C-alpha positions as protocol buffer text, in pm:
chain_id: "A"
residue {
  index: 1
  type: MET
  ca { x: 9440 y: -8289 z: 6018 }
}
residue {
  index: 2
  type: ASP
  ca { x: 9465 y: -8259 z: 6385 }
}
residue {
  index: 3
  type: ALA
  ca { x: 9156 y: -8136 z: 6573 }
}
residue {
  index: 4
  type: LYS
  ca { x: 9356 y: -7892 z: 6777 }
}
residue {
  index: 5
  type: SER
  ca { x: 9519 y: -7740 z: 6491 }
}
residue {
  index: 6
  type: SER
  ca { x: 9180 y: -7696 z: 6298 }
}
residue {
  index: 7
  type: ALA
  ca { x: 9026 y: -7505 z: 6599 }
}
residue {
  index: 8
  type: PRO
  ca { x: 8987 y: -7129 z: 6531 }
}
residue {
  index: 9
  type: PRO
  ca { x: 9226 y: -6902 z: 6718 }
}
residue {
  index: 10
  type: THR
  ca { x: 9088 y: -6752 z: 7042 }
}
residue {
  index: 11
  type: ASN
  ca { x: 9058 y: -6376 z: 7058 }
}
residue {
  index: 12
  type: ARG
  ca { x: 9240 y: -6261 z: 7373 }
}
residue {
  index: 13
  type: VAL
  ca { x: 9201 y: -5912 z: 7506 }
}
residue {
  index: 14
  type: HIS
  ca { x: 9491 y: -5772 z: 7716 }
}
residue {
  index: 15
  type: SER
  ca { x: 9366 y: -5493 z: 7945 }
}
residue {
  index: 16
  type: PRO
  ca { x: 9604 y: -5305 z: 8156 }
}
residue {
  index: 17
  type: ILE
  ca { x: 9567 y: -5318 z: 8540 }
}
residue {
  index: 18
  type: GLN
  ca { x: 9374 y: -5041 z: 8656 }
}
residue {
  index: 19
  type: PRO
  ca { x: 9487 y: -4869 z: 8983 }
}
residue {
  index: 20
  type: ALA
  ca { x: 9256 y: -4870 z: 9279 }
}
residue {
  index: 21
  type: PRO
  ca { x: 9054 y: -4560 z: 9324 }
}
residue {
  index: 22
  type: GLU
  ca { x: 9183 y: -4298 z: 9570 }
}
residue {
  index: 23
  type: GLY
  ca { x: 9077 y: -4392 z: 9931 }
}
residue {
  index: 24
  type: ASP
  ca { x: 9024 y: -4752 z: 9830 }
}
residue {
  index: 25
  type: PRO
  ca { x: 9133 y: -4976 z: 10128 }
}
residue {
  index: 26
  type: ARG
  ca { x: 9289 y: -5219 z: 9878 }
}
residue {
  index: 27
  type: ASP
  ca { x: 9560 y: -4959 z: 9802 }
}
residue {
  index: 28
  type: HIS
  ca { x: 9843 y: -5053 z: 10036 }
}
residue {
  index: 29
  type: HIS
  ca { x: 10096 y: -4799 z: 9885 }
}
residue {
  index: 30
  type: THR
  ca { x: 9937 y: -4487 z: 10036 }
}
residue {
  index: 31
  type: ALA
  ca { x: 10208 y: -4293 z: 10207 }
}
residue {
  index: 32
  type: ALA
  ca { x: 10183 y: -4283 z: 10585 }
}
residue {
  index: 33
  type: PRO
  ca { x: 10143 y: -3942 z: 10755 }
}
residue {
  index: 34
  type: PRO
  ca { x: 10478 y: -3794 z: 10860 }
}
residue {
  index: 35
  type: LEU
  ca { x: 10579 y: -3804 z: 11229 }
}
residue {
  index: 36
  type: PRO
  ca { x: 10516 y: -3513 z: 11456 }
}
residue {
  index: 37
  type: THR
  ca { x: 10808 y: -3277 z: 11462 }
}
residue {
  index: 38
  type: ASP
  ca { x: 10890 y: -3325 z: 11821 }
}
residue {
  index: 39
  type: LEU
  ca { x: 10890 y: -3695 z: 11790 }
}
residue {
  index: 40
  type: GLU
  ca { x: 11098 y: -3681 z: 11473 }
}
residue {
  index: 41
  type: THR
  ca { x: 11350 y: -3460 z: 11653 }
}
residue {
  index: 42
  type: LEU
  ca { x: 11367 y: -3684 z: 11962 }
}
residue {
  index: 43
  type: LEU
  ca { x: 11421 y: -4008 z: 11753 }
}
residue {
  index: 44
  type: HIS
  ca { x: 11694 y: -3819 z: 11563 }
}
residue {
  index: 45
  type: ARG
  ca { x: 11865 y: -3709 z: 11888 }
}
residue {
  index: 46
  type: LEU
  ca { x: 11842 y: -4066 z: 12016 }
}
residue {
  index: 47
  type: ARG
  ca { x: 12011 y: -4200 z: 11701 }
}
residue {
  index: 48
  type: LEU
  ca { x: 11733 y: -4439 z: 11613 }
}
residue {
  index: 49
  type: PRO
  ca { x: 11728 y: -4418 z: 11231 }
}
residue {
  index: 50
  type: HIS
  ca { x: 11554 y: -4750 z: 11185 }
}
residue {
  index: 51
  type: ILE
  ca { x: 11277 y: -4662 z: 11420 }
}
residue {
  index: 52
  type: ARG
  ca { x: 11254 y: -4325 z: 11265 }
}
residue {
  index: 53
  type: ARG
  ca { x: 11200 y: -4481 z: 10924 }
}
residue {
  index: 54
  type: ALA
  ca { x: 10945 y: -4740 z: 11042 }
}
residue {
  index: 55
  type: ALA
  ca { x: 10747 y: -4533 z: 11288 }
}
residue {
  index: 56
  type: PRO
  ca { x: 10506 y: -4364 z: 11048 }
}
residue {
  index: 57
  type: ASP
  ca { x: 10386 y: -4691 z: 10903 }
}
residue {
  index: 58
  type: VAL
  ca { x: 10375 y: -4856 z: 11243 }
}
residue {
  index: 59
  type: LEU
  ca { x: 10165 y: -4565 z: 11397 }
}
residue {
  index: 60
  type: ALA
  ca { x: 9937 y: -4554 z: 11093 }
}
residue {
  index: 61
  type: THR
  ca { x: 9865 y: -4936 z: 11139 }
}
residue {
  index: 62
  type: ALA
  ca { x: 9802 y: -4878 z: 11506 }
}
residue {
  index: 63
  type: ARG
  ca { x: 9554 y: -4592 z: 11431 }
}
residue {
  index: 64
  type: ALA
  ca { x: 9374 y: -4820 z: 11176 }
}
residue {
  index: 65
  type: GLN
  ca { x: 9352 y: -5093 z: 11438 }
}
residue {
  index: 66
  type: ARG
  ca { x: 9216 y: -4845 z: 11698 }
}
residue {
  index: 67
  type: GLY
  ca { x: 9539 y: -4868 z: 11902 }
}
residue {
  index: 68
  type: ASN
  ca { x: 9694 y: -4619 z: 12128 }
}
residue {
  index: 69
  type: PRO
  ca { x: 10018 y: -4504 z: 11947 }
}
residue {
  index: 70
  type: PRO
  ca { x: 10115 y: -4251 z: 12220 }
}
residue {
  index: 71
  type: ARG
  ca { x: 10098 y: -4511 z: 12497 }
}
residue {
  index: 72
  type: SER
  ca { x: 10292 y: -4752 z: 12280 }
}
residue {
  index: 73
  type: SER
  ca { x: 10565 y: -4502 z: 12204 }
}
residue {
  index: 74
  type: ARG
  ca { x: 10595 y: -4411 z: 12570 }
}
residue {
  index: 75
  type: ARG
  ca { x: 10664 y: -4768 z: 12650 }
}
residue {
  index: 76
  type: CYS
  ca { x: 10936 y: -4794 z: 12403 }
}
residue {
  index: 77
  type: SER
  ca { x: 11113 y: -4461 z: 12495 }
}
residue {
  index: 78
  type: PRO
  ca { x: 11380 y: -4442 z: 12754 }
}
residue {
  index: 79
  type: ARG
  ca { x: 11347 y: -4296 z: 13100 }
}
residue {
  index: 80
  type: ARG
  ca { x: 11552 y: -3975 z: 12999 }
}
residue {
  index: 81
  type: PRO
  ca { x: 11704 y: -3852 z: 12682 }
}
residue {
  index: 82
  type: PRO
  ca { x: 12083 y: -3824 z: 12678 }
}
residue {
  index: 83
  type: GLY
  ca { x: 12297 y: -3507 z: 12666 }
}
residue {
  index: 84
  type: GLY
  ca { x: 12165 y: -3165 z: 12763 }
}
residue {
  index: 85
  type: SER
  ca { x: 11804 y: -3280 z: 12766 }
}
residue {
  index: 86
  type: ALA
  ca { x: 11852 y: -3480 z: 13080 }
}
residue {
  index: 87
  type: ARG
  ca { x: 11831 y: -3175 z: 13306 }
}
residue {
  index: 88
  type: ARG
  ca { x: 11477 y: -3109 z: 13174 }
}
residue {
  index: 89
  type: TRP
  ca { x: 11347 y: -3430 z: 13343 }
}
residue {
  index: 90
  type: PRO
  ca { x: 11275 y: -3440 z: 13713 }
}
residue {
  index: 91
  type: PRO
  ca { x: 11577 y: -3557 z: 13935 }
}
residue {
  index: 92
  type: ALA
  ca { x: 11589 y: -3917 z: 14027 }
}
residue {
  index: 93
  type: ALA
  ca { x: 11642 y: -3839 z: 14400 }
}
residue {
  index: 94
  type: PRO
  ca { x: 11337 y: -3699 z: 14587 }
}
residue {
  index: 95
  type: PRO
  ca { x: 11336 y: -3323 z: 14623 }
}
residue {
  index: 96
  type: PRO
  ca { x: 11443 y: -3178 z: 14967 }
}
residue {
  index: 97
  type: ALA
  ca { x: 11158 y: -3102 z: 15204 }
}
residue {
  index: 98
  type: PHE
  ca { x: 11327 y: -2817 z: 15399 }
}
residue {
  index: 99
  type: PRO
  ca { x: 11128 y: -2727 z: 15714 }
}
residue {
  index: 100
  type: THR
  ca { x: 11109 y: -2354 z: 15702 }
}
residue {
  index: 101
  type: GLY
  ca { x: 11292 y: -2239 z: 15379 }
}
residue {
  index: 102
  type: LYS
  ca { x: 11544 y: -2031 z: 15559 }
}
residue {
  index: 103
  type: THR
  ca { x: 11865 y: -1915 z: 15382 }
}
residue {
  index: 104
  type: PHE
  ca { x: 12185 y: -1739 z: 15457 }
}
residue {
  index: 105
  type: ASP
  ca { x: 12012 y: -1406 z: 15395 }
}
residue {
  index: 106
  type: ALA
  ca { x: 11869 y: -1432 z: 15739 }
}
residue {
  index: 107
  type: TRP
  ca { x: 12175 y: -1598 z: 15904 }
}
residue {
  index: 108
  type: LYS
  ca { x: 12388 y: -1369 z: 16127 }
}
residue {
  index: 109
  type: PRO
  ca { x: 12736 y: -1528 z: 16131 }
}
residue {
  index: 110
  type: GLU
  ca { x: 12875 y: -1304 z: 16390 }
}
residue {
  index: 111
  type: LEU
  ca { x: 12621 y: -1436 z: 16642 }
}
residue {
  index: 112
  type: SER
  ca { x: 12715 y: -1799 z: 16600 }
}
residue {
  index: 113
  type: SER
  ca { x: 12993 y: -1968 z: 16788 }
}
residue {
  index: 114
  type: ILE
  ca { x: 13095 y: -2153 z: 16460 }
}
residue {
  index: 115
  type: PRO
  ca { x: 13419 y: -1975 z: 16358 }
}
residue {
  index: 116
  type: ALA
  ca { x: 13391 y: -1748 z: 16066 }
}
residue {
  index: 117
  type: PRO
  ca { x: 13657 y: -1925 z: 15855 }
}
residue {
  index: 118
  type: THR
  ca { x: 13472 y: -2255 z: 15917 }
}
residue {
  index: 119
  type: GLN
  ca { x: 13152 y: -2104 z: 15803 }
}
residue {
  index: 120
  type: GLN
  ca { x: 13307 y: -1976 z: 15496 }
}
residue {
  index: 121
  type: ALA
  ca { x: 13483 y: -2303 z: 15429 }
}
residue {
  index: 122
  type: LEU
  ca { x: 13137 y: -2492 z: 15461 }
}
residue {
  index: 123
  type: ARG
  ca { x: 12969 y: -2252 z: 15231 }
}
residue {
  index: 124
  type: THR
  ca { x: 13220 y: -2326 z: 14941 }
}
residue {
  index: 125
  type: LEU
  ca { x: 13070 y: -2671 z: 14936 }
}
residue {
  index: 126
  type: GLU
  ca { x: 13393 y: -2827 z: 14865 }
}
residue {
  index: 127
  type: TRP
  ca { x: 13341 y: -3085 z: 15148 }
}
residue {
  index: 128
  type: ILE
  ca { x: 13039 y: -3213 z: 14950 }
}
residue {
  index: 129
  type: GLU
  ca { x: 13273 y: -3275 z: 14646 }
}
residue {
  index: 130
  type: ARG
  ca { x: 13504 y: -3454 z: 14886 }
}
residue {
  index: 131
  type: ARG
  ca { x: 13223 y: -3663 z: 15010 }
}
residue {
  index: 132
  type: GLU
  ca { x: 13284 y: -3573 z: 15373 }
}
residue {
  index: 133
  type: ASN
  ca { x: 13042 y: -3569 z: 15652 }
}
residue {
  index: 134
  type: LEU
  ca { x: 12933 y: -3274 z: 15877 }
}
residue {
  index: 135
  type: VAL
  ca { x: 12792 y: -3302 z: 16230 }
}
residue {
  index: 136
  type: VAL
  ca { x: 12649 y: -2983 z: 16373 }
}
residue {
  index: 137
  type: CYS
  ca { x: 12587 y: -3046 z: 16764 }
}
residue {
  index: 138
  type: GLY
  ca { x: 12466 y: -2823 z: 17023 }
}
residue {
  index: 139
  type: PRO
  ca { x: 12160 y: -2776 z: 17259 }
}
residue {
  index: 140
  type: SER
  ca { x: 11819 y: -2703 z: 17130 }
}
residue {
  index: 141
  type: GLY
  ca { x: 11762 y: -2355 z: 17003 }
}
residue {
  index: 142
  type: THR
  ca { x: 12118 y: -2286 z: 16911 }
}
residue {
  index: 143
  type: GLY
  ca { x: 12077 y: -2274 z: 16524 }
}
residue {
  index: 144
  type: LYS
  ca { x: 12164 y: -2616 z: 16412 }
}
residue {
  index: 145
  type: THR
  ca { x: 11870 y: -2663 z: 16190 }
}
residue {
  index: 146
  type: PHE
  ca { x: 11894 y: -2305 z: 16058 }
}
residue {
  index: 147
  type: PHE
  ca { x: 12262 y: -2346 z: 15964 }
}
residue {
  index: 148
  type: LEU
  ca { x: 12203 y: -2681 z: 15786 }
}
residue {
  index: 149
  type: GLU
  ca { x: 11889 y: -2556 z: 15620 }
}
residue {
  index: 150
  type: ALA
  ca { x: 12080 y: -2267 z: 15476 }
}
residue {
  index: 151
  type: LEU
  ca { x: 12358 y: -2486 z: 15367 }
}
residue {
  index: 152
  type: GLY
  ca { x: 12116 y: -2707 z: 15196 }
}
residue {
  index: 153
  type: GLN
  ca { x: 11934 y: -2420 z: 15015 }
}
residue {
  index: 154
  type: HIS
  ca { x: 12283 y: -2285 z: 14916 }
}
residue {
  index: 155
  type: ALA
  ca { x: 12368 y: -2628 z: 14765 }
}
residue {
  index: 156
  type: VAL
  ca { x: 12045 y: -2641 z: 14572 }
}
residue {
  index: 157
  type: GLU
  ca { x: 12118 y: -2288 z: 14429 }
}
residue {
  index: 158
  type: ARG
  ca { x: 12454 y: -2416 z: 14319 }
}
residue {
  index: 159
  type: GLY
  ca { x: 12303 y: -2704 z: 14132 }
}
residue {
  index: 160
  type: ARG
  ca { x: 12351 y: -2984 z: 14390 }
}
residue {
  index: 161
  type: LYS
  ca { x: 12078 y: -3238 z: 14477 }
}
residue {
  index: 162
  type: VAL
  ca { x: 11986 y: -3242 z: 14844 }
}
residue {
  index: 163
  type: CYS
  ca { x: 11765 y: -3477 z: 15050 }
}
residue {
  index: 164
  type: TRP
  ca { x: 11627 y: -3369 z: 15395 }
}
residue {
  index: 165
  type: PHE
  ca { x: 11499 y: -3610 z: 15653 }
}
residue {
  index: 166
  type: THR
  ca { x: 11449 y: -3611 z: 16030 }
}
residue {
  index: 167
  type: LEU
  ca { x: 11553 y: -3919 z: 16198 }
}
residue {
  index: 168
  type: GLU
  ca { x: 11189 y: -4014 z: 16261 }
}
residue {
  index: 169
  type: ASP
  ca { x: 11120 y: -3978 z: 15881 }
}
residue {
  index: 170
  type: LEU
  ca { x: 11420 y: -4215 z: 15820 }
}
residue {
  index: 171
  type: GLY
  ca { x: 11273 y: -4475 z: 16059 }
}
residue {
  index: 172
  type: ALA
  ca { x: 10931 y: -4455 z: 15887 }
}
residue {
  index: 173
  type: LEU
  ca { x: 11119 y: -4512 z: 15547 }
}
residue {
  index: 174
  type: ILE
  ca { x: 11278 y: -4821 z: 15685 }
}
residue {
  index: 175
  type: ARG
  ca { x: 10948 y: -4951 z: 15810 }
}
residue {
  index: 176
  type: ARG
  ca { x: 10764 y: -4878 z: 15477 }
}
residue {
  index: 177
  type: HIS
  ca { x: 11022 y: -5077 z: 15273 }
}
residue {
  index: 178
  type: ARG
  ca { x: 11090 y: -5344 z: 15508 }
}
residue {
  index: 179
  type: ALA
  ca { x: 10761 y: -5524 z: 15414 }
}
residue {
  index: 180
  type: ASP
  ca { x: 10881 y: -5588 z: 15048 }
}
residue {
  index: 181
  type: ASP
  ca { x: 11256 y: -5626 z: 15133 }
}
residue {
  index: 182
  type: SER
  ca { x: 11342 y: -5313 z: 14941 }
}
residue {
  index: 183
  type: VAL
  ca { x: 11528 y: -5108 z: 15199 }
}
residue {
  index: 184
  type: SER
  ca { x: 11855 y: -5131 z: 15008 }
}
residue {
  index: 185
  type: GLY
  ca { x: 11687 y: -4994 z: 14694 }
}
residue {
  index: 186
  type: ALA
  ca { x: 11525 y: -4702 z: 14892 }
}
residue {
  index: 187
  type: LEU
  ca { x: 11860 y: -4605 z: 15045 }
}
residue {
  index: 188
  type: THR
  ca { x: 12024 y: -4625 z: 14696 }
}
residue {
  index: 189
  type: LYS
  ca { x: 11775 y: -4381 z: 14574 }
}
residue {
  index: 190
  type: LEU
  ca { x: 11845 y: -4144 z: 14857 }
}
residue {
  index: 191
  type: LEU
  ca { x: 12221 y: -4157 z: 14769 }
}
residue {
  index: 192
  type: ARG
  ca { x: 12154 y: -4038 z: 14421 }
}
residue {
  index: 193
  type: ALA
  ca { x: 12159 y: -3691 z: 14587 }
}
residue {
  index: 194
  type: ASP
  ca { x: 12481 y: -3508 z: 14635 }
}
residue {
  index: 195
  type: LEU
  ca { x: 12397 y: -3422 z: 15009 }
}
residue {
  index: 196
  type: VAL
  ca { x: 12171 y: -3610 z: 15255 }
}
residue {
  index: 197
  type: VAL
  ca { x: 12076 y: -3413 z: 15564 }
}
residue {
  index: 198
  type: ILE
  ca { x: 11939 y: -3598 z: 15881 }
}
residue {
  index: 199
  type: ASP
  ca { x: 11800 y: -3350 z: 16135 }
}
residue {
  index: 200
  type: ASP
  ca { x: 11714 y: -3374 z: 16509 }
}
residue {
  index: 201
  type: ILE
  ca { x: 11935 y: -3663 z: 16623 }
}
residue {
  index: 202
  type: GLY
  ca { x: 11907 y: -3694 z: 17002 }
}
residue {
  index: 203
  type: LEU
  ca { x: 11612 y: -3474 z: 17044 }
}
residue {
  index: 204
  type: LEU
  ca { x: 11382 y: -3782 z: 17113 }
}
residue {
  index: 205
  type: PRO
  ca { x: 11458 y: -4132 z: 17204 }
}
residue {
  index: 206
  type: VAL
  ca { x: 11580 y: -4345 z: 16901 }
}
residue {
  index: 207
  type: ALA
  ca { x: 11365 y: -4625 z: 16785 }
}
residue {
  index: 208
  type: ALA
  ca { x: 11505 y: -4946 z: 16648 }
}
residue {
  index: 209
  type: ASP
  ca { x: 11389 y: -4857 z: 16284 }
}
residue {
  index: 210
  type: ALA
  ca { x: 11553 y: -4523 z: 16303 }
}
residue {
  index: 211
  type: ALA
  ca { x: 11875 y: -4656 z: 16443 }
}
residue {
  index: 212
  type: GLU
  ca { x: 11878 y: -4912 z: 16162 }
}
residue {
  index: 213
  type: GLY
  ca { x: 11808 y: -4649 z: 15904 }
}
residue {
  index: 214
  type: LEU
  ca { x: 12090 y: -4414 z: 16032 }
}
residue {
  index: 215
  type: TYR
  ca { x: 12340 y: -4703 z: 16057 }
}
residue {
  index: 216
  type: ARG
  ca { x: 12267 y: -4838 z: 15704 }
}
residue {
  index: 217
  type: LEU
  ca { x: 12269 y: -4487 z: 15547 }
}
residue {
  index: 218
  type: VAL
  ca { x: 12595 y: -4381 z: 15699 }
}
residue {
  index: 219
  type: ASP
  ca { x: 12741 y: -4719 z: 15602 }
}
residue {
  index: 220
  type: ALA
  ca { x: 12612 y: -4702 z: 15243 }
}
residue {
  index: 221
  type: ALA
  ca { x: 12724 y: -4341 z: 15191 }
}
residue {
  index: 222
  type: TYR
  ca { x: 13078 y: -4394 z: 15318 }
}
residue {
  index: 223
  type: GLU
  ca { x: 13315 y: -4222 z: 15077 }
}
residue {
  index: 224
  type: LYS
  ca { x: 13040 y: -4210 z: 14816 }
}
residue {
  index: 225
  type: ARG
  ca { x: 12817 y: -3916 z: 14931 }
}
residue {
  index: 226
  type: ALA
  ca { x: 12820 y: -3636 z: 15175 }
}
residue {
  index: 227
  type: LEU
  ca { x: 12608 y: -3633 z: 15488 }
}
residue {
  index: 228
  type: ALA
  ca { x: 12507 y: -3358 z: 15732 }
}
residue {
  index: 229
  type: LEU
  ca { x: 12365 y: -3438 z: 16071 }
}
residue {
  index: 230
  type: SER
  ca { x: 12237 y: -3210 z: 16352 }
}
residue {
  index: 231
  type: SER
  ca { x: 12242 y: -3353 z: 16696 }
}
residue {
  index: 232
  type: ASN
  ca { x: 12186 y: -3253 z: 17060 }
}
residue {
  index: 233
  type: LEU
  ca { x: 12482 y: -3479 z: 17150 }
}
residue {
  index: 234
  type: HIS
  ca { x: 12827 y: -3506 z: 17027 }
}
residue {
  index: 235
  type: PRO
  ca { x: 12891 y: -3799 z: 16794 }
}
residue {
  index: 236
  type: ALA
  ca { x: 13086 y: -3973 z: 17066 }
}
residue {
  index: 237
  type: GLY
  ca { x: 12758 y: -4011 z: 17246 }
}
residue {
  index: 238
  type: PHE
  ca { x: 12570 y: -4181 z: 16979 }
}
residue {
  index: 239
  type: ASP
  ca { x: 12621 y: -4517 z: 17131 }
}
residue {
  index: 240
  type: GLU
  ca { x: 12389 y: -4409 z: 17406 }
}
residue {
  index: 241
  type: LEU
  ca { x: 12108 y: -4334 z: 17157 }
}
residue {
  index: 242
  type: MET
  ca { x: 12135 y: -4654 z: 16952 }
}
residue {
  index: 243
  type: PRO
  ca { x: 11928 y: -4948 z: 17099 }
}
residue {
  index: 244
  type: ARG
  ca { x: 12092 y: -5290 z: 17088 }
}
residue {
  index: 245
  type: PRO
  ca { x: 12188 y: -5458 z: 16876 }
}
residue {
  index: 246
  type: TRP
  ca { x: 12281 y: -5142 z: 16660 }
}
residue {
  index: 247
  type: PRO
  ca { x: 12634 y: -5005 z: 16733 }
}
residue {
  index: 248
  type: PRO
  ca { x: 12706 y: -4637 z: 16662 }
}
residue {
  index: 249
  type: PRO
  ca { x: 12726 y: -4555 z: 16293 }
}
residue {
  index: 250
  type: PRO
  ca { x: 13075 y: -4597 z: 16139 }
}
residue {
  index: 251
  type: SER
  ca { x: 13282 y: -4294 z: 16025 }
}
residue {
  index: 252
  type: ILE
  ca { x: 13016 y: -4047 z: 16120 }
}
residue {
  index: 253
  type: GLY
  ca { x: 13229 y: -3747 z: 16202 }
}
residue {
  index: 254
  type: SER
  ca { x: 13461 y: -3638 z: 15928 }
}
residue {
  index: 255
  type: CYS
  ca { x: 13386 y: -3275 z: 16040 }
}
residue {
  index: 256
  type: THR
  ca { x: 13214 y: -3195 z: 16366 }
}
residue {
  index: 257
  type: THR
  ca { x: 13104 y: -2836 z: 16417 }
}
residue {
  index: 258
  type: PRO
  ca { x: 12967 y: -2728 z: 16756 }
}
residue {
  index: 259
  type: THR
  ca { x: 12710 y: -2441 z: 16747 }
}
residue {
  index: 260
  type: CYS
  ca { x: 12691 y: -2178 z: 17006 }
}
residue {
  index: 261
  type: VAL
  ca { x: 12521 y: -2259 z: 17344 }
}
residue {
  index: 262
  type: ARG
  ca { x: 12325 y: -1932 z: 17378 }
}
residue {
  index: 263
  type: PRO
  ca { x: 11970 y: -2022 z: 17309 }
}
residue {
  index: 264
  type: ALA
  ca { x: 11867 y: -1677 z: 17183 }
}
residue {
  index: 265
  type: VAL
  ca { x: 12127 y: -1669 z: 16894 }
}
residue {
  index: 266
  type: ASN
  ca { x: 12013 y: -1769 z: 16541 }
}
residue {
  index: 267
  type: ARG
  ca { x: 11728 y: -1966 z: 16707 }
}
residue {
  index: 268
  type: SER
  ca { x: 11585 y: -2238 z: 16483 }
}
residue {
  index: 269
  type: GLY
  ca { x: 11750 y: -2561 z: 16610 }
}
């Protein structure tokens, strides 16, 4: 008889697999905590179903590894959500820095030499939609800044984005961004606004940086955005302000509006 066949059978005990106790780190099937309601809603609105399904486990793993899930999620999120939530985010263009905050409530149209029909036409803001340029020219103290500031405030109240600069501010912007060759990007950011206002042209001698900024801004905004300028000189005299080699800005005067020449009227210019 074979030795293997004569060996007594081995008693084998089959015990069922016991589950790991609750809280045991070996239990890898514990459900991850649900996402916060606001994050769940945002992922749903962004139409990211795969991220929405995987996010609970990913965030739970990040917490276990002492990570920073909020910072990670912010890096993965877009700059602004689509649809109606976009208006809750800050605007891309810089907010307007109006000098005094004056509006048309303090403006007296009957005291201005700007014809009343012209004032009404400008207040409709249709020229902004047509991407036209406005030049308000006249001596100091005749209400140029007052009128443009009231127009800017009126445009903001109607949902338009407005940028306000003096010519010196524009020159400082050019100097600041010339160091890293980002002038074009800075001007592109300005042109995200619906209306760009440049105040006090001709009040002081124009430096080369300011002349470059004005020239490049008008050239970049041509038929793309509306510009409004206040000047002590008529646009025909801009060539006297611009130092060489900068020529006068192209297509600057789609609409030229002279203000009154009486210094005491609507004084703020």
